N, CA and C of each residue as an Amber inpcrd file, in Angstrom:
protein
   717
   0.8700000  -1.1960000  -0.0150000  -0.0160000  -0.0160000   0.0000000
   0.8850000   1.2390000  -0.0090000   0.6080000   2.1660000  -0.8940000
   1.3320000   3.4330000  -0.9710000   0.4230000   4.5520000  -0.6020000
   0.8150000   5.3000000   0.4090000  -0.1850000   6.3430000   0.8750000
   0.2100000   7.7090000   0.2640000  -0.5550000   8.1060000  -0.6740000
  -0.4150000   9.5150000  -1.2410000   0.9910000   9.8130000  -1.7970000
   1.5750000   8.8320000  -2.4380000   2.9720000   9.0700000  -2.9750000
   2.9410000   9.6450000  -4.2570000   2.6000000  10.9380000  -4.4020000
   2.6660000  11.6450000  -5.7040000   3.8710000  12.5130000  -5.7200000
   4.6220000  12.3500000  -6.7480000   5.8590000  13.1570000  -6.8480000
   5.9310000  13.9050000  -8.1970000   6.9680000  14.6890000  -8.3140000
   7.2900000  15.2980000  -9.6140000   7.8470000  14.2790000 -10.5070000
   8.0980000  14.5590000 -11.7450000   8.7130000  13.6000000 -12.6230000
  10.0510000  13.1090000 -12.1110000  10.8630000  13.9820000 -11.5040000
  12.1510000  13.6330000 -10.9280000  11.9380000  12.6260000  -9.7880000
  10.9830000  12.9270000  -8.8710000  10.7770000  12.0470000  -7.7280000
  10.2990000  10.7030000  -8.1780000   9.3980000  10.6510000  -9.2340000
   8.8410000   9.4440000  -9.7230000   9.9760000   8.5670000 -10.2640000
  10.8460000   9.1610000 -11.0440000  11.9060000   8.4200000 -11.5670000
  12.7770000   7.8470000 -10.5180000  12.9830000   8.5760000  -9.3840000
  13.8480000   8.1410000  -8.2850000  13.1970000   6.9350000  -7.6540000
  11.8950000   6.9280000  -7.4800000  11.3240000   5.8710000  -6.6900000
  11.3830000   4.5810000  -7.4360000  11.6500000   4.5480000  -8.7760000
  11.8810000   3.3660000  -9.4840000  13.3010000   2.8970000  -9.3110000
  14.1170000   3.6320000  -9.1690000  15.4990000   3.4090000  -9.1440000
  15.9650000   2.0320000  -8.6400000  17.5390000   4.5560000   9.7700000
  18.4940000   4.1640000  10.6680000  17.9860000   4.3960000  11.9900000
  19.2170000   3.2620000  12.8390000  18.9620000   3.9680000  14.0710000
  18.6680000   5.3960000  13.8280000  17.9460000   6.1340000  14.6790000
  17.4860000   7.4310000  14.3730000  18.4650000   8.4940000  14.9080000
  18.3590000   9.6310000  14.2710000  19.1670000  10.8190000  14.6420000
  18.2780000  12.0290000  14.5760000  18.7250000  13.1930000  14.7280000
  17.9300000  14.3710000  14.7840000  17.8040000  14.9050000  13.3740000
  16.6730000  15.6870000  13.0840000  16.4980000  16.2460000  11.7640000
  17.4410000  17.3520000  11.5170000  18.1100000  17.3030000  10.3630000
  19.0540000  18.3370000   9.9680000  18.2360000  19.5690000   9.6220000
  18.8430000  20.7310000   9.6980000  18.2750000  21.9230000   9.2820000
  18.9430000  22.4860000   8.0760000  18.2670000  23.3290000   7.3130000
  18.8950000  23.8950000   6.0700000  20.0880000  24.7600000   6.4420000
  21.1790000  24.4400000   5.6850000  22.4200000  25.1330000   6.0110000
  23.0350000  25.6990000   4.7690000  24.1070000  26.5440000   4.9470000
  24.9350000  27.0000000   3.8860000  26.2860000  26.5400000   4.1440000
  27.1690000  26.4460000   3.1400000  28.5020000  25.9410000   3.3090000
  29.2540000  26.7660000   4.4310000  29.8940000  26.0880000   5.3170000
  30.5350000  26.7960000   6.4510000  32.0410000  27.0120000   6.0660000
  32.7170000  27.8080000   6.8520000  34.1010000  28.1270000   6.4860000
  35.0320000  26.8990000   6.6660000  34.6030000  25.9930000   7.5910000
  35.5240000  24.8800000   7.7790000  35.1990000  23.7320000   6.9040000
  34.2970000  23.8900000   5.9520000  34.0320000  22.8290000   4.9780000
  35.1480000  22.7000000   3.9490000  35.6840000  21.5410000   3.7260000
  36.6930000  21.3330000   2.7060000  36.1570000  20.7920000   1.4580000
  36.4790000  21.4880000   0.3170000  35.9780000  21.1100000  -0.9380000
  36.6910000  19.7490000  -1.3230000  35.9270000  18.8910000  -2.0890000
  36.5200000  17.6320000  -2.4840000  37.6170000  17.8260000  -3.4580000
  38.6930000  17.1430000  -3.2700000  39.8630000  17.2940000  -4.0540000
  40.5170000  15.9780000  -4.2410000  41.4910000  15.9230000  -5.2310000
  42.1310000  14.6280000  -5.5250000  43.0790000  14.2480000  -4.2660000
  43.6370000  15.2650000  -3.6090000  44.6540000  14.9900000  -2.5710000
  44.0750000  15.2250000  -1.1920000  42.8130000  15.0410000  -0.9520000
  42.2020000  15.2990000   0.3730000  42.7120000  14.1970000   1.3210000
  42.9800000  14.5560000   2.5630000  43.4980000  13.6470000   3.5320000
  42.4380000  13.0500000   4.3740000  42.7700000  12.0540000   5.2010000
  41.8650000  11.3500000   6.0300000  41.1200000  12.1920000   6.9730000
  41.8510000  13.0990000   7.7000000  41.1650000  13.9380000   8.6420000
  40.2140000  14.8940000   8.0340000  40.4830000  15.4100000   6.8650000
  39.5320000  16.2420000   6.1820000  38.2100000  15.5100000   5.8510000
  38.3500000  14.2870000   5.4010000  37.1330000  13.5000000   5.1640000
  36.4090000  13.2610000   6.3780000  37.0480000  12.9010000   7.4830000
  36.3380000  12.5920000   8.7490000  35.7200000  13.8350000   9.3050000
  36.3120000  14.9870000   9.2470000  35.7530000  16.2290000   9.7520000
  34.5550000  16.6640000   8.9490000  34.5930000  16.5640000   7.6320000
  33.4440000  16.8920000   6.8040000  32.3120000  15.9480000   7.1010000
  32.5770000  14.6640000   7.1700000  31.5740000  13.7170000   7.4330000
  30.8460000  13.8530000   8.7720000  31.6480000  14.2210000   9.7570000
  31.1900000  14.2940000  11.1580000  30.6820000  15.6300000  11.6470000
  31.0940000  16.6790000  11.0180000  30.7940000  18.0430000  11.4870000
  30.0010000  18.8750000  10.5630000  29.9790000  18.6610000   9.3000000
  29.2910000  19.4970000   8.3270000  28.0480000  18.7810000   7.8640000
  26.9430000  19.4980000   7.9960000  25.6640000  18.9710000   7.5030000
  25.6590000  18.9100000   6.0400000  24.8460000  17.9170000   5.5190000
  24.7950000  17.7300000   4.0810000  24.4040000  19.0740000   3.3850000
  25.0620000  19.3210000   2.2770000  24.8220000  20.5400000   1.5290000
  23.7700000  20.2810000   0.4800000  22.6790000  19.6890000   0.8480000
  21.6270000  19.3140000  -0.0700000  20.3060000  19.9900000   0.4010000
  19.4710000  20.4260000  -0.4410000  18.2430000  21.0850000  -0.0760000
  17.0820000  20.2450000  -0.5220000  16.6840000  20.3100000  -1.7790000
  15.4990000  19.5350000  -2.2670000  15.9810000  18.2720000  -2.8740000
  15.7350000  17.0870000  -2.2420000  16.2820000  15.9250000  -2.7590000
  15.4760000  14.6850000  -2.3140000  15.6490000  13.6370000  -3.1070000
  15.0650000  12.3460000  -2.8570000  16.1960000  11.3040000  -2.6120000
  16.1190000  10.5000000  -1.5240000  17.1650000   9.4870000  -1.2170000
  16.4920000   8.2060000  -0.9510000  17.0210000   7.1800000  -1.6810000
  16.6040000   5.8200000  -1.4710000  17.7400000   5.0020000  -0.9530000
  17.5700000   4.3160000   0.1080000  18.6900000   3.5230000   0.6630000
  18.1350000   2.2030000   1.2030000  19.0980000   1.2750000   1.3910000
  18.7230000  -0.1000000   1.8650000  19.7000000  -0.5160000   2.9180000
  19.1730000  -1.1950000   3.9630000  19.9740000  -1.7680000   5.0280000
  19.7560000  -3.2450000   4.9540000  20.8740000  -4.0280000   4.7250000
  20.7800000  -5.4560000   4.7600000  21.5300000  -6.0160000   5.9330000
  20.9030000  -6.9090000   6.6930000  21.6080000  -7.5020000   7.8830000
  21.6710000  -9.0390000   7.6690000  22.8670000  -9.5360000   7.8950000
  23.1090000 -10.9170000   7.7660000  23.4740000 -11.4640000   9.0940000
  22.5740000 -12.3790000   9.6540000  22.8620000 -12.8480000  11.0670000
  22.1910000 -14.2310000  11.2220000  22.8900000 -15.1350000  11.7800000
  22.4130000 -16.5020000  12.0410000  21.8830000 -17.1270000  10.8600000
  22.5340000 -16.9990000   9.6830000  21.9920000 -17.5460000   8.4350000
  20.7960000 -16.9200000   7.8260000  20.3550000 -15.8500000   8.4140000
  19.1210000 -15.1250000   7.8850000  19.5690000 -13.7070000   7.3330000
  18.8780000 -13.3760000   6.2520000  19.0260000 -12.0650000   5.6180000
  17.7700000 -11.2080000   5.7740000  17.9650000 -10.0070000   6.2930000
  16.8340000  -9.1390000   6.4630000  17.1460000  -7.7940000   5.7140000
  16.1330000  -7.2960000   4.9750000  16.3530000  -5.9910000   4.2680000
  15.2980000  -5.0020000   4.6840000  15.8150000  -3.7740000   4.7700000
  14.8880000  -2.5970000   5.1030000  15.2000000  -1.5030000   3.9500000
  14.1060000  -1.1860000   3.2220000  14.2800000  -0.1620000   2.1930000
  13.5960000   1.0970000   2.6890000  14.3570000   2.2110000   2.5320000
  13.8640000   3.4940000   2.9930000  13.8560000   4.4750000   1.8820000
  12.7330000   5.2520000   1.6770000  12.6490000   6.2840000   0.7270000
  12.3980000   7.6520000   1.5110000  13.1060000   8.6640000   1.1280000
  13.0340000   9.9430000   1.9060000  12.9730000  11.0850000   0.8470000
  12.0870000  12.0040000   1.1620000  11.9570000  13.2520000   0.3300000
  12.1620000  14.4020000   1.2990000  13.0500000  15.3810000   0.9600000
  13.2240000  16.5810000   1.7330000  13.0560000  17.7580000   0.7590000
  12.1420000  18.7090000   1.1240000  11.7370000  19.7750000   0.2000000
  11.5470000  21.0490000   0.9460000  12.2360000  22.1110000   0.5900000
  12.0260000  23.4210000   1.2450000  11.1270000  24.3130000   0.3030000
  10.0890000  24.8650000   0.8240000   9.2510000  25.7570000   0.0620000
   8.9080000  26.9640000   0.9370000   9.2640000  28.1580000   0.4520000
   9.0130000  29.4400000   1.1620000   9.6240000  29.3560000   2.6020000
  10.8400000  28.8010000   2.6930000  11.5380000  28.7450000   3.8810000
  11.1080000  27.6600000   4.8950000  10.1680000  26.8280000   4.5140000
   9.6850000  25.7900000   5.4010000  10.0750000  24.3950000   4.8230000
  10.5100000  23.5430000   5.7630000  10.9360000  22.1860000   5.3600000
   9.7250000  21.2770000   5.3440000   9.5190000  20.4980000   4.3120000
   8.5430000  19.4650000   4.1520000   9.2850000  18.1340000   3.9250000
   8.8570000  17.0270000   4.5770000   9.4860000  15.8200000   4.3810000
   8.5370000  14.6460000   4.3460000   9.0220000  13.5640000   3.8530000
   8.3060000  12.2860000   3.8260000   9.2850000  11.1820000   3.8850000
   8.9230000  10.1680000   4.6520000   9.8260000   8.9920000   4.8100000
   8.8850000   7.7350000   4.7510000   9.3750000   6.8360000   3.9880000
   8.6460000   5.5020000   3.8340000   9.6110000   4.3710000   4.1840000
   9.1990000   3.4220000   4.9820000  10.0580000   2.3670000   5.3670000
   9.3650000   1.0200000   5.0590000  10.0650000   0.2030000   4.2690000
   9.4910000  -1.1120000   3.9710000  10.4140000  -2.2410000   4.4080000
   9.8300000  -3.2190000   5.0640000  10.5870000  -4.3800000   5.5620000
   9.7520000  -5.6710000   5.1380000  10.5340000  -6.6940000   4.7700000
   9.8960000  -7.9630000   4.4330000   9.1430000  -8.4560000   5.6250000
   7.8880000  -8.9590000   5.3960000   7.0560000  -9.5720000   6.4790000
   6.8080000  -8.6250000   7.6060000   6.7460000  -7.2950000   7.2980000
   6.3950000  -6.3640000   8.3300000   5.5780000  -5.2420000   7.7270000
   4.6570000  -4.5630000   8.4500000   3.9020000  -3.5000000   7.8120000
   4.8050000  -2.2900000   7.4780000   4.4150000  -1.6060000   6.4130000
   5.1210000  -0.3770000   6.0610000   4.8830000   0.7720000   7.0010000
   5.8320000   1.6530000   7.1080000   5.7580000   2.7840000   7.9780000
   5.8650000   4.1040000   7.1450000   5.0710000   5.1370000   7.5480000
   5.1000000   6.4090000   6.8090000   5.2080000   7.5370000   7.8130000
   6.1030000   8.4770000   7.5580000   6.2280000   9.6540000   8.3300000
   6.2380000  10.8010000   7.4150000   5.2990000  11.8000000   7.6100000
   5.2810000  12.9790000   6.7660000   5.0580000  14.2210000   7.7240000
   5.4810000  15.3600000   7.2130000   5.2900000  16.5490000   8.0350000
   6.0620000  17.7680000   7.5260000   6.1540000  18.7860000   8.3630000
   6.8010000  20.0450000   8.0580000   7.4300000  20.6080000   9.3560000
   7.7870000  21.8550000   9.2590000   8.3450000  22.5540000  10.4740000
   7.4470000  22.5940000  11.6860000   6.1490000  22.4570000  11.4540000
   5.1350000  22.6180000  12.5210000   4.6350000  21.2920000  13.1740000
   4.4890000  20.2970000  12.3810000   3.9370000  19.0180000  12.9550000
   4.4300000  17.8570000  12.0220000   4.2200000  16.6220000  12.5080000
   4.5470000  15.4420000  11.7680000   3.5370000  14.3690000  12.0810000
   3.3380000  13.4240000  11.1590000   2.4360000  12.3710000  11.3950000
   3.0120000  10.9850000  11.0410000   2.8130000  10.0190000  11.9110000
   3.3990000   8.6610000  11.7380000   2.2200000   7.7210000  11.6150000
   2.2960000   6.8540000  10.5830000   1.2740000   5.8640000  10.4400000
   1.9200000   4.5200000  10.0170000   1.5210000   3.3680000  10.6310000
   1.9850000   2.0350000  10.3070000   0.7870000   1.3130000   9.6800000
   0.9990000   0.7200000   8.5360000   0.0110000   0.0210000   7.8130000
  -0.7090000  -1.0510000   8.7130000  -2.0480000  -1.0430000   8.6030000
  -2.8350000  -1.9670000   9.2990000  -3.3280000  -1.5350000  10.6700000
  -2.7410000  -0.4580000  11.1380000  -3.1620000   0.0480000  12.4690000
  -4.3990000   0.9550000  12.2790000  -5.1350000   1.1230000  13.4060000
  -6.4420000   1.9060000  13.3160000  -6.2160000   3.3020000  13.8650000
  -4.9240000   3.6550000  14.1840000  -4.6130000   5.0150000  14.5830000
  -3.3160000   5.5100000  13.9370000  -3.2290000   6.8400000  13.7420000
  -2.0450000   7.5200000  13.2810000  -1.6970000   8.5470000  14.3000000
  -0.4330000   8.7690000  14.5360000   0.0300000   9.6410000  15.6000000
   0.5170000  10.9860000  14.9780000  -0.0370000  12.0790000  15.4160000
   0.4330000  13.4230000  15.0200000   1.0950000  14.0720000  16.2050000
   2.2680000  14.6830000  15.9360000   3.0310000  15.2770000  16.9740000
   3.7170000  16.5440000  16.4640000   4.0440000  17.3770000  17.4250000
   4.7200000  18.6520000  17.0320000   6.2510000  18.6260000  17.2790000
   6.7520000  17.4260000  17.6190000   8.1810000  17.4760000  17.9430000
   9.0410000  16.4910000  17.1810000   8.5280000  15.8860000  16.1370000
   9.3220000  14.9530000  15.3500000  10.4130000  15.6910000  14.6240000
  10.1880000  16.8450000  14.0500000  11.2160000  17.4660000  13.2480000
  12.4500000  17.9290000  14.1180000  12.1900000  18.5700000  15.2140000
  13.2320000  19.1270000  16.0050000  13.7570000  18.0800000  16.9790000
  13.0420000  17.0110000  17.2370000  13.4890000  16.0610000  18.1600000
  14.3750000  14.9810000  17.5690000  14.3650000  13.8050000  18.1770000
  15.3280000  12.7660000  17.7240000  14.6030000  11.5540000  17.1640000
  13.3600000  11.7400000  16.7010000  12.5430000  10.6070000  16.2650000
  12.5910000  10.3930000  14.7170000  13.0520000  11.4070000  13.9620000
  13.0880000  11.2330000  12.5450000  14.5600000  11.1190000  12.0470000
  14.8720000   9.9970000  11.4440000  16.2630000   9.8670000  11.0030000
  16.6550000  10.8050000   9.9140000  17.8140000  11.2530000   9.8110000
  18.3910000  11.9300000   8.5610000  19.6850000  11.2130000   8.2850000
  20.0730000  11.0620000   7.0330000  21.2530000  10.2200000   6.6970000
  22.4600000  10.8090000   7.3920000  22.6380000  12.1110000   7.6190000
  23.8680000  12.6560000   8.1700000  23.9300000  12.5320000   9.6600000
  22.8250000  12.7360000  10.3350000  22.8260000  12.7840000  11.8120000
  23.1630000  11.4270000  12.4030000  22.6040000  10.3910000  11.8910000
  22.8740000   9.0800000  12.4500000  24.3930000   8.6970000  12.2830000
  24.9550000   9.1330000  11.1740000  26.4090000   8.8470000  10.8710000
  27.2730000   9.6270000  11.7720000  26.8510000  10.8480000  12.1100000
  27.6630000  11.6740000  13.0120000  27.9500000  11.0370000  14.3660000
  26.8950000  10.4360000  14.9420000  26.9980000   9.7450000  16.2190000
  27.9460000   8.5610000  16.1490000  27.7570000   7.7650000  15.0510000
  28.6170000   6.5920000  14.9010000  30.1520000   7.0070000  14.6390000
  30.2540000   8.0020000  13.8500000  31.6860000   8.3610000  13.5270000
  32.3830000   8.8850000  14.8360000  31.6290000   9.6440000  15.6200000
  32.2270000  10.1600000  16.8920000  32.7110000   8.9960000  17.7340000
  31.9060000   7.9440000  17.8090000  32.2690000   6.7780000  18.6340000
  33.4230000   6.0380000  17.9920000  33.3890000   5.8100000  16.7580000
  34.4360000   5.0100000  16.1150000  35.7630000   5.7980000  15.9880000
  35.7190000   7.0960000  16.0070000  37.0140000   7.8220000  15.9500000
  37.7040000   7.6840000  17.3210000  37.0310000   7.3320000  18.3080000
  37.6170000   7.1940000  19.6910000  38.1500000   5.7100000  19.8490000
  37.2950000   4.7730000  19.3460000  37.5540000   3.3730000  19.6750000
  38.2790000   2.6050000  18.5450000  38.4300000   3.2250000  17.3420000
  38.9800000   2.5340000  16.1900000  40.1270000   3.3160000  15.5520000
  41.0790000   2.6490000  14.9270000  41.9910000   3.3020000  14.0290000
  41.3690000   3.3260000  12.6440000  41.7290000   4.4120000  11.8630000
  41.0810000   4.4950000  10.5870000  42.2140000   4.7380000   9.5180000
  41.8590000   4.3780000   8.2780000  42.7140000   4.5420000   7.1540000
  42.0130000   4.9510000   5.8970000  42.4440000   5.8280000   5.1590000
  41.8490000   6.3020000   3.9640000  42.4150000   5.4600000   2.7980000
  41.4910000   4.7190000   2.0970000  41.9500000   3.8140000   1.1300000
  41.9940000   4.4480000  -0.2650000  41.3160000   5.5820000  -0.5020000
  41.2290000   6.2040000  -1.8300000  39.7790000   6.4150000  -2.1840000
  39.5960000   6.7960000  -3.4690000  38.2450000   7.0320000  -3.9790000
  37.7680000   5.8280000  -4.7380000  36.4790000   5.5220000  -4.5350000
  35.7750000   4.4190000  -5.2160000  34.3990000   4.8160000  -5.6640000
  33.9040000   4.1620000  -6.6530000  32.4940000   4.4870000  -7.0840000
  31.4640000   3.6210000  -6.3820000  30.4080000   4.2300000  -5.9380000
  29.3470000   3.5130000  -5.2850000  28.0150000   3.9440000  -6.0000000
  27.4370000   3.0550000  -6.7930000  26.2160000   3.3270000  -7.4990000
  26.2070000   4.6990000  -8.2820000  27.3570000   4.8740000  -8.9380000
  27.4330000   6.0960000  -9.8030000  27.9490000   7.3290000  -9.2230000
  28.2400000   7.2780000  -7.9280000  28.7980000   8.4740000  -7.1600000
  30.1730000   8.1010000  -6.6760000  31.0280000   9.1350000  -6.5230000
  32.3560000   8.9790000  -6.0540000  32.4250000   9.1070000  -4.5230000
  32.9980000   8.1110000  -3.9020000  33.1080000   8.0840000  -2.4140000
  34.5510000   7.9180000  -1.9310000  34.8400000   8.5750000  -0.8220000
  36.1680000   8.3100000  -0.0980000  35.9730000   7.0330000   0.7510000
  36.8110000   6.0040000   0.4650000  36.7040000   4.7670000   1.2290000
  37.5930000   4.8050000   2.4800000  36.9120000   4.6550000   3.6240000
  37.6280000   4.6160000   4.9300000  37.4550000   3.2080000   5.5800000
  38.5470000   2.7390000   6.1540000  38.4990000   1.3930000   6.8430000
  38.7840000   1.7070000   8.3490000  37.9010000   1.1530000   9.2270000
  38.0800000   1.3040000  10.6530000  38.3240000  -0.0300000  11.2980000
  39.3990000  -0.1430000  12.0820000  39.7710000  -1.3720000  12.7570000
  39.8290000  -1.0290000  14.2780000  39.3760000  -1.9300000  15.1110000
  39.3450000  -1.6360000  16.6190000  40.7030000  -1.5140000  17.2350000
  40.8860000  -0.4560000  18.0580000  42.0260000  -0.2770000  18.9260000
  42.0650000  -1.4180000  20.0030000  43.1530000  -1.5120000  20.6610000
  43.2640000  -2.5760000  21.6350000  42.1960000  -2.6410000  22.5770000
  41.7090000  -1.4770000  23.1450000  40.6330000  -1.5100000  24.1250000
  39.2880000  -1.9150000  23.5390000  39.1860000  -1.8610000  22.2570000
  37.8480000  -2.2200000  21.6060000  37.9120000  -3.5500000  20.8310000
  39.0340000  -4.2780000  20.9500000  39.2030000  -5.5230000  20.1740000
  38.2420000  -6.5810000  20.6290000  37.8220000  -6.5830000  21.8220000
  36.9040000  -7.6110000  22.3030000  35.5860000  -7.5630000  21.4710000
  35.1910000  -6.4130000  21.0760000  33.8980000  -6.3560000  20.3100000
  34.1580000  -6.9270000  18.9240000  35.3730000  -6.8140000  18.3890000
  35.6590000  -7.4010000  17.1140000  35.0070000  -6.6960000  15.9210000
  34.4710000  -5.4650000  16.1490000  33.7270000  -4.8170000  15.0700000
  34.6770000  -4.0280000  14.1600000  34.5270000  -4.2460000  12.9100000
  35.2840000  -3.4740000  11.9330000  34.2040000  -2.7510000  11.0330000
  34.6670000  -1.6410000  10.4200000  33.7180000  -0.8390000   9.5850000
  34.4000000  -0.3540000   8.3150000  33.7820000  -0.5250000   7.2230000
  34.1680000   0.1400000   5.9580000  33.0650000   1.2110000   5.6440000
  33.6180000   2.3930000   5.2750000  32.7140000   3.5070000   5.0710000
  33.0770000   4.2350000   3.7730000  32.0920000   4.5940000   3.0260000
  32.2610000   5.3690000   1.7860000  31.5690000   6.6780000   1.9070000
  32.2900000   7.8090000   1.9380000  31.7550000   9.1290000   2.1400000
  31.6890000   9.8300000   0.7850000  30.5110000  10.3740000   0.4390000
  30.3520000  11.0660000  -0.8080000  31.3260000  12.2610000  -0.9640000
  31.9730000  12.3550000  -2.0910000  33.0590000  13.3310000  -2.2760000
  32.5140000  14.7490000  -2.5330000  31.1450000  14.8300000  -2.7800000
  30.5360000  16.0800000  -3.1090000  29.7370000  16.6390000  -1.9110000
  28.9100000  15.8300000  -1.3240000  28.0290000  16.3010000  -0.2330000
  28.3720000  15.6850000   1.1340000  29.2900000  14.8520000   1.1520000
  29.7990000  14.2410000   2.4920000  28.7750000  13.3700000   3.2840000
  27.7650000  12.9350000   2.5560000  26.8250000  11.9850000   3.1700000
  27.4470000  10.6270000   2.9860000  26.8880000   9.6760000   3.7380000
  27.3480000   8.2230000   3.7540000  26.7090000   7.5480000   2.4650000
  27.5190000   7.0970000   1.6220000  27.0600000   6.3530000   0.4330000
  26.9460000   4.8760000   0.7470000  27.8460000   4.3490000   1.6220000
  27.8170000   2.9720000   1.9450000  28.5170000   2.6910000   3.2870000
  28.0090000   1.7950000   4.0030000  28.6360000   1.4360000   5.3030000
  28.5480000  -0.1240000   5.4430000  29.6520000  -0.6410000   5.7840000
  29.6140000  -2.1720000   6.0750000  30.1970000  -2.3930000   7.4690000
  29.3390000  -2.9180000   8.3590000  29.7880000  -3.2560000   9.7440000
  29.8780000  -4.7880000   9.8800000  31.0330000  -5.3090000  10.3330000
  31.1720000  -6.6610000  10.6010000  31.5720000  -6.9000000  12.0500000
  30.7700000  -7.8540000  12.6710000  31.0170000  -8.2380000  14.0720000
  30.8320000  -9.7010000  14.2330000  31.9230000 -10.4680000  14.2370000
  31.7840000 -11.9260000  14.2800000  31.1350000 -12.3940000  12.9120000
  30.0530000 -13.1230000  13.0970000  29.3790000 -13.6500000  11.9710000
  28.2040000 -12.7600000  11.5340000  28.0570000 -11.5940000  12.0920000
  27.0180000 -10.7270000  11.7860000  27.5510000  -9.5630000  10.9290000
  26.8140000  -9.2410000   9.9070000  27.1700000  -8.1580000   8.9140000
  25.9890000  -7.2850000   8.6800000  26.1930000  -5.9680000   8.6950000
  25.2430000  -5.0430000   8.3320000  25.7220000  -4.0700000   7.2180000
  24.9230000  -3.9810000   6.1610000  25.3110000  -3.1540000   5.0170000
  24.2230000  -2.1030000   4.7920000  24.6540000  -0.8350000   4.7870000
  23.8150000   0.3410000   4.4070000  24.3310000   0.8450000   3.1250000
  23.4580000   1.1080000   2.1710000  23.8550000   1.5690000   0.9060000
  22.8820000   2.5220000   0.2570000  23.2770000   3.6720000  -0.2570000
  22.3910000   4.5880000  -0.9840000  22.2800000   4.0420000  -2.3850000
  21.0930000   3.8270000  -2.8460000  20.8850000   3.2940000  -4.2020000
  20.5490000   4.4380000  -5.1330000  19.7960000   5.4060000  -4.6760000
  19.3530000   6.5360000  -5.5920000  19.4610000   7.8470000  -4.7190000
  19.9940000   8.8610000  -5.3780000  19.9930000  10.2120000  -4.9030000
  19.6460000  11.1380000  -6.0340000  18.5600000  11.8880000  -5.9140000
  18.0700000  12.8110000  -6.9120000  18.0280000  14.2160000  -6.2950000
  18.7480000  15.1630000  -6.8410000  18.7850000  16.4990000  -6.3240000
  17.8130000  17.4040000  -7.1230000  17.4020000  18.4220000  -6.5190000
  16.6010000  19.4980000  -7.2390000  15.1770000  19.0600000  -7.4770000
  14.6170000  18.2090000  -6.7050000  13.2410000  17.7620000  -6.9240000
  12.2740000  18.8460000  -6.6410000  11.1010000  18.7790000  -7.3630000
   9.9900000  19.7930000  -7.1040000   8.6840000  18.9290000  -7.0920000
   8.4910000  18.2330000  -6.0090000   7.2940000  17.3570000  -5.8540000
   6.0360000  18.1350000  -5.6560000   4.9290000  17.4720000  -6.0580000
   3.6330000  18.0280000  -5.6670000   3.4270000  17.9940000  -4.1650000
   2.8510000  19.0990000  -3.6120000   2.7240000  19.2410000  -2.2450000
   1.8490000  18.2320000  -1.5370000   1.0150000  17.4860000  -2.2980000
   0.1770000  16.4580000  -1.6740000   1.0340000  15.2780000  -1.2590000
   2.2590000  15.2060000  -1.7800000   3.2000000  14.1540000  -1.3170000
   3.3310000  14.1830000   0.1890000   3.2620000  15.3570000   0.7690000
   3.5240000  15.5550000   2.1780000   2.3010000  15.5580000   3.0930000
   1.2440000  14.8220000   2.5500000   0.0680000  14.5500000   3.2820000
  -0.1940000  13.0660000   3.2790000  -0.7030000  12.5270000   4.3440000
  -1.0480000  11.0890000   4.3840000  -2.4710000  10.8650000   4.0290000
  -2.7840000  10.0990000   2.9860000  -4.1180000   9.7550000   2.6160000
  -4.4500000   8.5400000   3.3830000  -4.9820000   8.7010000   4.5960000
  -5.1540000   7.5670000   5.5370000  -6.3340000   6.7500000   5.1560000
  -6.3190000   5.3890000   5.3740000  -7.4870000   4.5640000   5.1110000
  -8.7150000   4.9810000   5.8730000  -9.8550000   4.6840000   5.4330000
 -11.0900000   5.0230000   6.0530000 -11.1600000   4.4130000   7.4430000
 -11.5690000   5.1800000   8.4310000 -11.6880000   4.7540000   9.8350000
 -10.5000000   4.8440000  10.6770000  -9.3450000   5.2560000  10.1560000
  -8.1740000   5.4910000  10.9870000  -8.2880000   6.8070000  11.7540000
  -8.0730000   6.6680000  13.0620000  -8.1630000   7.8390000  13.9610000
  -6.8840000   8.5110000  14.1440000  -6.8060000   9.8400000  14.0630000
  -5.5950000  10.5880000  14.3030000  -5.4550000  11.0000000  15.7680000
  -4.4050000  10.5540000  16.4120000  -4.1960000  10.9030000  17.8420000
  -3.0740000  11.9420000  17.9400000  -3.3470000  13.0450000  18.7520000
  -2.3070000  14.0500000  18.9560000  -1.4870000  13.7270000  20.2080000
  -0.2590000  13.8270000  20.1110000   0.6560000  13.6410000  21.2270000
   1.4990000  14.8040000  21.5270000
């Protein structure tokens, strides 16, 4: 079931193509942002990825998380639209998992609404945007990078292509104090916008792979995309 997913031509093309963090706000390039270059060093990549918000405004992002554990493979597909109109942010997030109901989050700077397929209620709240309930690709990575920079050693392997985009490949291996966890991480950071293109976490026999499959900039979606067309009989609860 797809709830009110009407997009512009660009958004429609894209749709064919995390643990949570805080919602990013619209920004302009800061003085400490380093432009992508052929000879960029490891620290510049880490600083940009961990401290500079994505320099993207109106865009569609499609990503997938695949988890391999105990002989089982689980996939989560996420579609996200971020659109600024007259200085106000509008967003939509759709989450699909195998054998699980789909989830939809839509809203703007004033309020947000969450609905899970099959339920008889939808939740409307005024704090999803500014709080920590809505994931953004950059915020979740900032927290993980901060942790891994303390517990792991890192090495810049060079530039590699990930689904048509150029990424800086970083490898993280645990320092002595963190070796018991056995967790290693490979990370590909977009050379243009500093968002995470791909992340591979390995811990023992468990592996998690996050990967951006589609990124479309400059979208101009129809505004009804940011409204939920709820099934008949669903009650909206304010929190």
